[in-house]
Steps between C-alpha positions, in 0.01 A plus 500: 500500500629633167533870419209468256288327763576775755426767242163353408409448866584863568280597206208303641545660843517846340186437298315372809611795709374765260173369353397856426743506210295232323200731507704760313519280192227574247210256499481255214430137430871421491582677827487185713729323254751783532490475879530121484797486263683815603394564861708221651824684429398856414297776658234651271692822556748364246269592210321799648623815334666309215397487137633291211398374160351154460829372360693647796264341752536176307876521532466552876270199534738292290781593738290387796420168331870447433568556871249235602158668512231230487175519306323380188542676165142629525565642847809685380298626204239634744774673699635654179155620392437651844831683521494621139143629541536663839860619488572622145785743423448831672457818304841638414674160530750458219377252243714257304629605163252431219518161335667462166282567201322202348727309268817618672724211599801497726827357365509123511787342694710260302383142541750276678526139609302199384157516341351678202719756324241768572428399858403784728763599753323617813583847625458466878425870552223496238370171642464674837287766332298230327446329834322810631265495201439128545416534871274795430311342212551123469587319822145415613436268205851379419667480843836624637700267274281552191418129503124553533301201620821292483623677813250303704253741667150429364414870490747563213292486186748627243716284273871426544664802336858371503392205286292717272594486132448877489772550764735230373492647148524856628811709446505835683122536493446394137222247564400614849433848367287365214297293747446780752411752228177306444389586854536258792331530843720643776469533877454874487222472244690684229552340161840354424472675164595820683842364603786705359778349292734549794267318739468209258878477468542504879229235540671290234827504693320401820317208337818374332665523842222274635564256216865484601404446864321177408809347339712244683738771617221737600396586858157341459636160411455251781487124530145367488362235732604170342356279774176434316540129422396172658780340709356150459484536123853638504624201697334265251665682208837501680488123557336414170472685171769755582755221572661725762588203721746386233746753645341636817353382828270685735675328791857552378626791286170691521437444870427835665538695174195716582682631808780631280302656215169681471238395245617725210858377545382138508319551171802667342737229618303204374412658165836665430754338732796603283433869571370532856405849616634655819393847602367573151821398322551188291827320557672226303448148627783318675412183308657545155413316181771240439625376163699196396657546157660207319703590189536237220874472573558571866385446860167626635510832686248589771439848634263789561310629199631824354337503155291254301340583164482357147856607423715484810519337842726609785548423868725542801629180654553437872852644480365822351642435155297623203411266210320582175398289198324551170174306481528211254300177458794307648517712817296343780346739753315386813318763703407459866264777608402462869183698430391318183196351674389843622541646151291217353239554770437856376369356173222303667414639842178703524433810707282292733777245546747778580281647774417157639869403524587832668218443750642153570860620538372763745398215732854360521603670823 
């Protein structure tokens, strides 16, 4: 058993051994949800005698979610409402410094890398502050990843924020602030128009961080299920319209291919065989494009393509020697691309054909 498993089991045993502690929690409609989500690993004594702001409780819940706590967004919202209502900051507890006055903006980091010249550079520390606001006020409708109904659970009724034009056009709260100033419903029931300039800036950094997470290099990017096609239709396309049997055979070079590659890799390899992907990295194909160049006054030279454009052509021959010519009408150039058929296929194959062929290749085991 893992350390986490032992820890949670100990928490369950502790909770079962001291049921009286549960009775010490204030009554409320969300109490059972708190016991359900938190009681497996924690004694209710953990919150008794403590007091924090809604944002601070939200940060604590976020930490638990990051460590593997299970529950729906609405359940975590209920837990947040319960804790914020029943365990607010105690009298005499130091309060955070007041927010910046409306209209005050923090210095903008210099934009770096690719993208718009004025792209927002996410400040991770401010994004962490914005995350607390988001969990406290927005997560029930828009979900943990801010993808709204696109995250999957049917109970999420809010739109996809990271694809919102308001967020994509925003720079350091410029459009988000204008939107929220009109008043938008929040989980706590307060109007978003009451958000301070500092809170809007923090929220802006958090939402731009979520946008970055959805990019190819982001932590939320994952390969989707590509096995959605019809194997029989894929076999028919392979043997017919796709003309795949011109170069390949299911009983020869492709025999057992599905035992060597999973479905996403199969799709990548048949669509883009010149740049197969291994472990997330594209590598150059071992089958080079070959050229045969015949000058008007000299022997033909065959070798691996180095450069071919409207002005020059160059190659390396089998001995490793480098050859270069100026392109002229008299210079004859023959190109042999081993993946020419695959490149031509991209111009005509449909999405349905792609998924059908992948489903068929998956059967070659």
